[in-house]
C-alpha positions as CSV (number, residue, x, y, z in Angstrom):
1,M,-10.9,-3.1,0.3
2,G,-11.0,-2.3,-3.4
3,R,-10.7,1.1,-4.9
4,D,-13.6,3.5,-4.2
5,V,-15.7,4.6,-7.2
6,T,-18.2,7.4,-7.7
7,A,-21.8,7.0,-8.7
8,V,-22.2,6.3,-12.4
9,S,-24.7,4.8,-14.9
10,V,-23.0,2.3,-17.1
11,S,-23.7,2.4,-20.9
12,R,-22.6,0.2,-23.8
13,E,-20.1,2.8,-24.9
14,D,-18.6,2.9,-21.3
15,R,-18.0,-0.9,-21.7
16,R,-16.3,-0.5,-25.0
17,R,-14.1,2.3,-23.9
18,Y,-13.2,0.5,-20.8
19,R,-12.3,-2.7,-22.6
20,D,-10.0,-0.8,-25.0
21,K,-8.4,1.1,-22.1
22,V,-7.7,-2.2,-20.2
23,R,-6.0,-3.6,-23.2
24,R,-3.9,-0.5,-23.6
25,C,-2.9,-0.7,-19.9
26,L,-2.0,-4.4,-20.5
27,D,0.3,-3.4,-23.4
28,V,2.0,-0.8,-21.2
29,F,2.4,-3.3,-18.4
30,A,4.1,-5.7,-20.8
31,R,6.5,-3.0,-21.9
32,M,7.3,-2.1,-18.3
33,L,8.2,-5.8,-17.7
34,R,10.4,-5.9,-20.8
35,E,12.2,-2.7,-19.8
36,S,12.7,-3.7,-16.2
37,Q,10.9,-0.7,-14.8
38,F,10.3,-2.4,-11.5
39,E,12.7,-1.7,-8.6
40,F,13.1,-4.2,-5.9
41,D,15.3,-4.3,-2.8
42,R,14.1,-6.4,0.2
43,P,10.7,-8.1,0.3
44,H,8.1,-6.3,2.3
45,V,5.0,-7.9,3.9
46,G,1.6,-6.4,4.5
47,L,-1.7,-7.5,6.1
48,E,-5.4,-6.7,5.9
49,I,-7.8,-8.0,8.4
50,E,-11.6,-8.0,8.0
51,L,-13.7,-8.0,11.2
52,N,-17.3,-8.4,12.2
53,L,-19.3,-6.1,14.5
54,V,-21.5,-7.6,17.2
55,D,-23.8,-6.4,19.9
56,E,-23.6,-7.5,23.6
57,R,-25.3,-10.8,22.7
58,G,-22.9,-11.6,20.0
59,E,-25.4,-10.9,17.2
60,P,-24.5,-8.8,14.1
61,L,-24.4,-5.1,14.6
62,M,-25.3,-3.0,11.5
63,R,-23.5,0.1,12.4
64,N,-20.1,0.2,10.7
65,G,-20.4,3.9,9.9
66,D,-20.9,4.8,13.6
67,V,-18.1,2.4,14.7
68,L,-15.6,3.9,12.1
69,D,-16.5,7.4,13.3
70,A,-15.8,6.3,16.9
71,I,-12.4,4.8,15.9
72,A,-11.5,7.8,13.7
73,E,-8.2,6.3,12.4
74,P,-7.3,6.2,8.7
75,A,-6.1,2.6,8.8
76,W,-9.8,1.5,9.3
77,E,-12.2,1.3,6.5
78,T,-15.6,0.0,5.5
79,E,-16.2,-3.5,4.1
80,L,-19.1,-4.9,2.1
81,G,-21.6,-5.4,4.9
82,Q,-22.7,-2.9,7.5
83,F,-21.5,-5.5,10.1
84,N,-18.0,-5.4,8.7
85,I,-14.9,-3.2,8.9
86,E,-11.3,-3.7,7.8
87,I,-7.9,-2.6,9.1
88,N,-4.9,-2.2,6.9
89,V,-1.5,-2.8,8.5
90,A,1.4,-0.9,7.2
91,P,3.9,-2.9,5.2
92,R,7.3,-3.7,6.7
93,E,10.2,-6.2,6.4
94,L,9.4,-9.7,7.8
95,G,12.0,-9.4,10.5
96,S,9.8,-7.0,12.4
97,A,6.9,-9.5,12.7
98,G,7.1,-9.3,16.5
99,E,6.4,-5.6,16.3
100,M,3.5,-6.3,13.9
101,E,1.8,-8.6,16.3
102,Q,1.9,-6.0,19.1
103,E,0.9,-3.2,16.8
104,V,-2.1,-5.1,15.6
105,R,-3.1,-6.1,19.1
106,D,-2.9,-2.5,20.2
107,D,-4.9,-1.3,17.2
108,L,-7.6,-3.9,17.8
109,E,-7.9,-3.2,21.5
110,R,-8.2,0.5,20.9
111,A,-10.8,0.0,18.1
112,D,-12.8,-2.4,20.3
113,R,-12.9,0.2,23.1
114,A,-14.2,2.8,20.6
115,A,-16.8,0.3,19.3
116,Q,-18.1,-0.2,22.8
117,T,-19.0,3.5,23.0
118,V,-21.7,2.8,20.3
119,G,-22.8,-0.6,21.7
120,G,-20.5,-2.8,19.6
121,R,-17.6,-5.3,19.9
122,L,-15.1,-6.4,17.2
123,V,-14.7,-10.1,16.3
124,T,-11.9,-11.6,14.2
125,I,-13.6,-14.8,12.8
126,G,-14.0,-16.3,9.4
127,I,-17.8,-16.2,9.3
128,L,-19.9,-14.7,12.1
129,P,-21.8,-17.7,13.4
130,T,-24.8,-15.7,14.6
131,L,-25.7,-14.3,11.2
132,Q,-29.2,-15.2,10.1
133,E,-30.7,-15.1,6.7
134,R,-32.7,-12.0,7.5
135,D,-29.4,-10.2,8.1
136,I,-28.3,-10.6,4.5
137,D,-30.1,-8.4,1.9
138,E,-29.4,-5.3,-0.1
139,S,-30.4,-3.0,2.9
140,T,-27.4,-4.3,4.9
141,L,-24.8,-3.4,2.2
142,S,-22.4,-0.7,3.4
143,H,-23.1,2.9,2.2
144,N,-20.4,2.9,-0.5
145,E,-21.0,3.4,-4.2
146,R,-18.6,0.7,-5.1
147,Y,-20.7,-2.0,-3.4
148,K,-23.9,-0.7,-5.0
149,I,-22.5,-0.8,-8.5
150,L,-21.0,-4.2,-7.9
151,N,-24.3,-5.5,-6.7
152,E,-26.1,-4.1,-9.8
153,Q,-23.6,-5.4,-12.3
154,I,-23.3,-8.9,-10.8
155,F,-27.0,-9.4,-10.9
156,A,-27.4,-7.8,-14.3
157,A,-24.9,-10.5,-15.5
158,R,-26.6,-13.3,-13.7
159,G,-30.2,-12.3,-14.6
160,E,-31.5,-14.3,-11.7
161,A,-31.3,-14.7,-7.9
162,M,-28.3,-16.2,-6.4
163,H,-28.6,-19.8,-5.3
164,I,-26.2,-21.0,-2.5
165,V,-26.1,-24.7,-1.7
166,I,-23.5,-26.1,0.7
167,D,-23.5,-29.7,1.9
168,G,-21.5,-30.3,5.0
169,A,-22.2,-31.7,8.4
170,E,-25.6,-30.1,7.8
171,R,-27.1,-28.7,4.6
172,L,-27.7,-25.1,3.5
173,D,-29.9,-24.3,0.5
174,V,-30.8,-20.6,0.2
175,R,-31.5,-17.9,-2.4
176,A,-30.4,-14.3,-2.3
177,D,-31.2,-11.2,-4.3
178,S,-28.0,-9.3,-3.5
179,I,-24.3,-10.0,-3.1
180,T,-24.5,-9.4,0.7
181,P,-23.9,-13.1,1.5
182,E,-20.3,-12.3,0.5
183,A,-20.1,-10.0,3.5
184,A,-20.3,-13.1,5.7
185,C,-16.7,-14.0,4.5
186,T,-14.1,-12.2,6.6
187,S,-10.5,-12.9,5.9
188,A,-6.9,-12.1,6.8
189,Q,-5.0,-11.2,3.6
190,F,-1.3,-11.4,3.5
191,H,0.8,-9.5,0.9
192,L,4.3,-10.1,-0.2
193,Q,6.2,-7.7,-2.5
194,V,8.2,-9.6,-5.1
195,S,10.3,-8.8,-8.2
196,P,8.9,-9.7,-11.7
197,D,11.6,-12.4,-12.0
198,D,10.5,-14.1,-8.7
199,F,6.8,-13.6,-9.2
200,P,6.0,-16.9,-11.1
201,N,7.9,-19.0,-8.5
202,V,6.2,-17.3,-5.6
203,W,2.7,-17.4,-7.1
204,N,3.1,-21.0,-8.0
205,A,4.3,-21.9,-4.5
206,A,1.3,-20.0,-3.0
207,Q,-1.1,-22.0,-5.1
208,A,0.6,-25.2,-4.1
209,I,0.2,-24.6,-0.4
210,A,-3.3,-23.0,-0.4
211,G,-4.9,-26.2,0.8
212,V,-2.4,-26.7,3.6
213,Q,-3.0,-23.1,4.8
214,V,-6.7,-23.6,5.0
215,A,-6.5,-27.0,6.7
216,V,-4.4,-25.6,9.7
217,A,-6.3,-22.3,10.0
218,A,-9.9,-23.2,9.4
219,N,-12.3,-20.9,11.4
220,S,-15.6,-20.8,9.6
221,P,-17.8,-23.8,10.4
222,Y,-21.2,-22.1,10.7
223,L,-23.4,-20.1,8.4
224,F,-27.1,-19.2,9.0
225,G,-27.2,-21.5,12.0
226,R,-26.0,-24.6,10.1
227,E,-22.8,-26.5,10.7
228,L,-21.2,-26.8,7.3
229,W,-17.5,-27.0,6.2
230,H,-14.6,-26.3,8.5
231,E,-13.8,-23.3,6.3
232,T,-17.2,-22.6,4.8
233,R,-15.9,-19.2,3.7
234,I,-14.2,-20.8,0.6
235,T,-17.4,-22.2,-1.0
236,L,-19.6,-19.3,0.2
237,F,-17.3,-16.7,-1.4
238,E,-17.1,-18.8,-4.6
239,Q,-20.9,-18.9,-4.9
240,A,-21.8,-15.5,-3.5
241,T,-19.8,-13.6,-6.2
242,D,-20.7,-15.9,-9.1
243,T,-21.9,-13.9,-12.2
244,R,-22.8,-17.0,-14.2
245,P,-26.3,-18.3,-14.6
246,V,-26.6,-22.1,-14.8
247,E,-26.3,-22.2,-18.6
248,L,-22.9,-20.4,-18.6
249,K,-21.6,-22.7,-15.9
250,A,-22.6,-25.7,-18.1
251,Q,-20.6,-24.1,-20.9
252,G,-17.5,-24.0,-18.8
253,V,-17.3,-20.2,-18.4
254,R,-14.8,-19.4,-15.7
255,P,-16.1,-18.1,-12.3
256,R,-14.9,-14.7,-10.9
257,V,-13.7,-16.4,-7.7
258,W,-11.0,-18.4,-9.3
259,F,-8.2,-20.7,-8.4
260,G,-6.8,-20.6,-11.9
261,E,-6.1,-23.5,-14.2
262,S,-2.3,-23.8,-14.7
263,W,1.0,-22.9,-13.3
264,I,2.5,-19.6,-14.7
265,T,5.8,-18.5,-16.2
266,S,5.2,-14.7,-15.8
267,V,3.0,-12.3,-13.8
268,F,1.8,-11.1,-17.2
269,D,0.0,-14.4,-17.7
270,L,-2.4,-13.6,-14.8
271,F,-3.3,-10.0,-15.9
272,E,-3.7,-11.3,-19.5
273,E,-6.1,-14.0,-18.4
274,N,-8.2,-11.4,-16.5
275,T,-8.6,-9.3,-19.6
276,K,-9.3,-12.4,-21.9
277,Y,-11.8,-14.2,-19.7
278,F,-13.7,-11.7,-17.6
279,P,-16.0,-8.9,-18.7
280,A,-16.0,-5.6,-16.8
281,L,-18.0,-5.2,-13.6
282,L,-16.9,-1.6,-13.0
283,P,-16.3,-0.1,-16.4
284,I,-15.0,3.3,-15.2
285,C,-12.2,5.1,-17.1
286,S,-9.7,7.5,-15.7
287,E,-8.1,10.4,-17.7
288,E,-4.7,8.9,-17.6
289,D,-3.0,7.9,-20.9
290,P,-0.7,5.2,-19.7
291,Q,1.4,5.2,-22.9
292,A,2.0,8.9,-22.7
293,V,2.9,8.8,-19.0
294,L,5.4,6.0,-19.6
295,D,6.9,7.8,-22.6
296,S,7.4,10.9,-20.4
297,G,9.6,8.9,-18.0
298,E,6.9,8.7,-15.3
299,I,5.2,5.6,-13.9
300,P,1.5,5.1,-14.9
301,Q,-1.1,4.0,-12.4
302,L,-2.8,1.7,-14.9
303,D,-6.1,2.5,-13.4
304,E,-8.4,0.4,-15.5
305,L,-6.1,-2.7,-15.4
306,T,-5.9,-2.5,-11.5
307,L,-9.7,-1.8,-11.2
308,H,-10.5,-4.8,-13.4
309,N,-8.0,-7.0,-11.5
310,G,-9.8,-6.1,-8.3
311,T,-13.1,-7.6,-9.6
312,V,-11.4,-11.0,-10.4
313,Y,-11.2,-12.7,-7.0
314,R,-8.3,-15.1,-7.4
315,W,-7.3,-16.9,-4.2
316,N,-3.8,-15.7,-4.8
317,R,-4.2,-12.4,-6.6
318,P,-1.5,-10.5,-8.5
319,V,-1.3,-6.8,-7.5
320,Y,0.3,-3.9,-9.3
321,A,0.7,-0.6,-7.4
322,V,2.7,2.6,-7.5
323,V,4.2,3.5,-4.2
324,D,6.3,6.7,-3.8
325,G,6.5,6.9,-7.6
326,K,7.9,3.4,-8.0
327,P,6.0,0.4,-9.5
328,H,5.6,-2.6,-7.2
329,L,4.3,-6.2,-7.7
330,R,2.7,-8.1,-4.8
331,V,1.1,-11.5,-4.3
332,E,-2.1,-11.1,-2.2
333,N,-2.9,-14.3,-0.4
334,R,-6.7,-14.5,0.2
335,V,-7.4,-18.0,1.4
336,L,-7.2,-17.5,5.2
337,P,-10.0,-16.6,7.5
338,A,-9.7,-13.9,10.1
339,G,-8.7,-14.8,13.7
340,P,-9.1,-16.4,16.1
341,T,-6.4,-14.2,17.9
342,V,-3.8,-11.9,16.7
343,A,-1.2,-14.5,17.7
344,D,-2.9,-17.1,15.5
345,T,-3.1,-14.6,12.6
346,I,0.6,-13.7,12.7
347,A,1.5,-17.4,13.1
348,N,-0.6,-18.2,10.0
349,G,1.4,-15.5,8.2
350,A,4.7,-16.8,9.4
351,F,3.9,-20.3,8.2
352,Y,2.8,-19.0,4.8
353,Y,5.8,-16.7,4.3
354,G,8.3,-19.2,5.4
355,L,6.9,-22.1,3.4
356,L,6.5,-19.9,0.4
357,R,10.2,-18.7,0.5
358,Y,11.5,-22.3,0.9
359,L,9.4,-23.7,-1.9
360,A,10.1,-20.8,-4.3
361,D,13.8,-21.3,-3.8
362,E,13.9,-25.1,-4.5
363,E,16.0,-26.3,-7.3
364,R,13.2,-28.7,-8.3
365,P,10.1,-26.7,-7.6
366,I,7.0,-28.2,-6.1
367,W,4.9,-27.2,-9.2
368,T,7.1,-29.4,-11.4
369,R,6.1,-32.4,-9.3
370,M,2.5,-31.6,-8.5
371,D,-0.5,-31.5,-10.7
372,F,-2.3,-28.1,-10.7
373,A,-5.6,-29.9,-10.3
374,D,-4.3,-31.5,-7.1
375,A,-3.5,-28.1,-5.7
376,E,-7.1,-26.9,-6.4
377,R,-8.5,-30.2,-5.0
378,N,-6.5,-29.7,-1.8
379,L,-8.0,-26.3,-1.2
380,H,-11.6,-27.6,-1.3
381,T,-10.8,-30.8,0.6
382,A,-9.1,-28.8,3.3
383,A,-12.0,-26.3,3.4
384,R,-14.5,-29.2,3.9
385,L,-12.6,-31.4,6.4
386,G,-10.1,-29.1,8.1
387,I,-6.9,-30.1,9.8
388,H,-7.4,-33.9,9.3
389,A,-8.1,-33.5,5.6
390,P,-6.2,-35.9,3.3
391,L,-4.0,-33.7,1.0
392,R,-2.1,-34.7,-2.1
393,W,1.6,-33.8,-1.8
394,P,4.5,-35.2,-3.8
395,G,6.2,-38.0,-1.9
396,A,3.6,-38.0,0.9
397,G,0.5,-40.1,1.6
398,N,-0.7,-43.5,0.9
399,T,0.1,-45.7,-2.1
400,D,-3.6,-45.6,-3.1
401,G,-3.3,-41.8,-3.8
402,E,-5.6,-40.8,-0.9
403,G,-3.0,-38.2,0.3
404,A,-1.5,-37.4,3.7
405,E,-3.4,-36.1,6.7
406,A,-2.8,-32.4,6.8
407,S,-1.7,-32.3,10.4
408,R,0.9,-35.0,9.8
409,L,2.1,-33.5,6.6
410,V,2.7,-30.1,8.3
411,L,4.3,-31.6,11.4
412,H,6.7,-33.9,9.7
413,R,7.5,-32.2,6.4
414,L,6.3,-28.6,6.1
415,L,7.1,-27.0,9.4
416,P,10.9,-27.5,9.0
417,M,10.6,-26.0,5.5
418,A,8.8,-23.0,6.9
419,S,11.4,-22.5,9.6
420,E,14.2,-22.5,7.1
421,G,12.3,-20.2,4.8
422,L,11.8,-17.7,7.7
423,R,15.5,-17.9,8.6
424,R,16.3,-16.9,5.0
425,M,13.9,-14.0,5.3
426,G,15.7,-12.7,8.4
427,L,13.3,-13.8,11.2
428,D,15.2,-14.6,14.4
429,A,15.1,-18.1,15.9
430,H,13.1,-17.1,18.9
431,R,10.2,-15.6,16.9
432,R,10.4,-18.5,14.4
433,D,10.0,-21.0,17.1
434,R,7.2,-19.2,18.9
435,L,5.1,-18.5,15.8
436,L,5.5,-21.9,14.1
437,G,5.0,-23.5,17.6
438,I,1.4,-22.2,17.4
439,I,0.9,-24.1,14.1
440,E,2.5,-27.2,15.6
441,G,0.2,-26.9,18.6
442,R,-2.9,-27.0,16.4
443,C,-1.5,-30.0,14.5
444,R,-0.8,-31.9,17.7
445,T,-4.2,-31.1,19.4
446,G,-6.3,-31.1,16.3
447,Q,-7.9,-27.8,17.6
448,T,-8.3,-25.1,15.0
449,G,-10.8,-22.2,15.4
450,A,-13.4,-24.3,13.5
451,A,-12.9,-27.3,15.7
452,W,-13.2,-25.2,18.9
453,Q,-16.4,-23.5,17.7
454,V,-18.1,-26.8,16.8
455,A,-17.0,-28.5,20.1
456,T,-18.1,-25.6,22.2
457,V,-21.5,-25.2,20.5
458,R,-22.1,-28.9,21.1
459,A,-21.1,-28.6,24.7
460,I,-23.4,-25.7,25.2
461,E,-26.3,-27.4,23.5
462,E,-25.8,-30.5,25.7
463,S,-25.2,-28.7,29.0
464,Y,-27.7,-25.9,28.8
465,D,-30.5,-27.4,26.8
466,V,-30.7,-24.4,24.5
467,G,-31.4,-24.1,20.8
468,R,-28.8,-23.7,18.1
469,H,-29.0,-19.9,17.8
470,E,-28.7,-19.3,21.5
471,A,-25.8,-21.7,21.7
472,L,-24.1,-19.8,18.9
473,C,-24.6,-16.5,20.8
474,L,-23.0,-18.0,23.9
475,M,-20.2,-19.4,21.9
476,V,-19.4,-16.0,20.3
477,Q,-19.4,-14.3,23.7
478,S,-16.9,-16.9,24.9
479,Y,-14.9,-16.6,21.7
480,I,-14.5,-12.8,22.2
481,E,-13.2,-13.3,25.8
482,H,-10.6,-15.8,24.6
483,M,-9.7,-13.6,21.6
484,H,-8.7,-10.8,23.9
485,T,-6.3,-12.9,25.9
486,N,-4.3,-13.6,22.7
487,D,-3.8,-17.2,23.8
488,P,-3.6,-19.3,20.7
489,V,-6.8,-21.2,19.9
490,H,-5.3,-24.6,20.4
491,T,-5.0,-23.8,24.1
492,W,-8.6,-22.7,24.5
493,P,-10.8,-24.9,26.8
494,I,-14.0,-26.3,25.3
495,G,-17.2,-24.7,26.6
496,P,-18.7,-21.3,27.3
């Protein structure tokens, strides 16, 4: 979740002051990079998981405040919609991934028991399939001032209702008068702490593999009762936070959910782009004078720069933070959906971290052999078509340029790279084999979370002669049962 803000009314003077302050923060950030202010020892990883709340039928439950009160643990927070909550998993070295899986399982089981005391269940899924259009309006935003201000500012910038159009297996064409459709998108976000010197290689590698990640982890095939993309979350998030009216889109103004447009040579490039291309959504200034703080030998928080950065939704976002008085840089990977199980989630993370490490260390980096446009194209192709999507990858695919099927690319080329990368990061062979074996299982069976959802809904519709919404409710109930076994999704039987 982004930083909380207090209630404000935004004036033109607020915007001017905020813009000036962001630029001052950027200058201080540049100085910190030049002066090697960043300390770095061993890379730490972190994880945030967004979840949905449902009732006993599997339909959305708009009671996140009551559920959080019942859980009563600081790691749990609100998210955008009243049917969302989020857990933040404490950072640690990658070698303790086994402990992370058990810790997250314990946390989720404990939280689910607490949710049941107020009539709810937790679901880790990319988009809650039982959401209906009536569930998405301003009244279902969480009671948090940040979300209210974001909603006001995005629609002030747009000047018109939001139009969401998605063509997939079926077609969706809806309009919305709030940002609440964004709340339908629930993700698992992986963080990796990196040094300033390593940051460009790591970020570039993360961009290069975004499509591969989505292809093997797709888990969002339904929205408002329609079967759409395998990972509908990608296009929904891009459209649901778009501040541009049609005219600005035609002029080529950049969207706030942004893949980017080029490989980078410094982390500074990303923060500079944010200040150059995107106006403020939350123009709130702190009292900190970042220049004076740095001159005094202390480390500035760079409040305005980080707040602004939090309103530019890159799929791989740069993060600046001060932890225990020391400045840190992280890559926040945002392309993956939540779920289906904790085992699947941790396996997705292991594949990501291992492949990232291997590619960032290559003597001839992937981004010197791959067009940036192909990396972006891969993301959207994978989101539409899932694990069988044709992805463009240097040295792989057909001579006609169609690309290699994602499952085959992962099995024959990328899994060995990920395994070696995890070895370099200190993960033992047993855990490497188990976690990457889950990714291998999906590739061999073709069964991702999205594929299981679609096959199960079709089986229910055929076997029980029920309508789509009832089939989705029955599928979600079955999904929750499987989720709690922690058996990876590629082993789940089709059907309710």
